[in-house]
N, C-alpha and C positions, 0 to 999 in steps of 0.2 A: 741597552745592551742588545746585541744580536742573539739569535737562537744559539749559535755556536759558543759565544762567550758565556751565555747562561748555562749551557751544558758543561763547559769546562769548569765554571765556578762551582756548580753543583758537585761535580766529581771531586774537586779539590776540597770542598767543605766536608764531604763524606770521609775522604782519606785522612785529612788533618784531624777531624773529630776523633777518629780511632787512635791516631798517634798521640793526641793531647790527653786522651783518657788514660793512656799508659804512663804518662808522666805523673810524678807525685807533686801536685801543685797544692799550695797552702789554702786555696779556696776553690769553690765550684766555679769552673770556667767553661763557657760555651762559645762557639763560633756563631756570631749573630749575622754576619754577612761576609760575602766574598765578592770583591770587585776585580774584574780582569780587564786589562786594556784591550782594545780591539785587535791589536797585533799579537796578543797572547804573550807578550814578553814580561809583563808585570802583574802580580796579583796582590791586592791589599786585603788582608784578613782582619776583619773587625771582630774583636773578642769582647764578651761581657763577663765581668767578674762579679760574683754575688757580694763579696765583701770589699768595699772600695779601698780599705787600707792596705790590701794585698796586691793592688793593681801593679804597682811599680815592680815588686818582687816577681810577680808572675811574668811580666814582660821580660825581665832579666832572664828567667828560667827558659822561656820560649826562645829568646835570643841565643842562649847557650846551646840550644838543640836545633837551631834553624838549619844548619848545614846537613845534619842527619835527616831531618824532615824533608828538606829539598831533595836530597839524594833518593830517599824512599819514594817521593812523588815521581821523580824521573823514571825510576824503575817500574812503578806500578801503572802509571798513566800511558806509557808507550806511545807518546806523541812526539812529533818532530820538534816542536817547541813547547816546553813546559814553563809556565810563568814563574818568574823569580818571586818568591813570597816575602812579604814583610807584615809584621803584626802591629796593629794599633788598637787602642782601647776605644770601643764603640759606646759613645754616650747618648745615642739617639733615643733609647728607651728612657733613660733618665731625663732627657730633655722633654720628651713627649709627656712624661708623668708630671713634670714641672708645669708645662703649659696647661694640662688638664686641671691641675690644682688651682692655677690662677683663674681659669675660666669658671670653675666652681665657686671660688671666692667672689668673683665679680657678679655672678648670678645671685648669690646669697645677699650681696650688698644692695641689689636693685630694689627700689621700693615697689610694692605691689600696687596696681592701679585699681 
């Protein structure tokens, strides 16, 4: 990403973080990453949910409030083009944890010389 897209992503993460904190979500939810297209038209918001069983419900709640959040972003960011946001569950931490576990198991299984 360019410096500009990084700055826009950071601003979006700050603003959406405050908005999400005000929602009554069934589990602790954080914004793990924000990816903005180079033309600034789209923003993919990766969220991490502490309790996996609530992921689907949290996405539904965020989807119910997406137009309000988009409107608030447009008002607060004061940019000519504000990325249209969409939410996705970010599984990268879970995946990294799984890889680390496999590596530890492999190392434990190795015979010592």
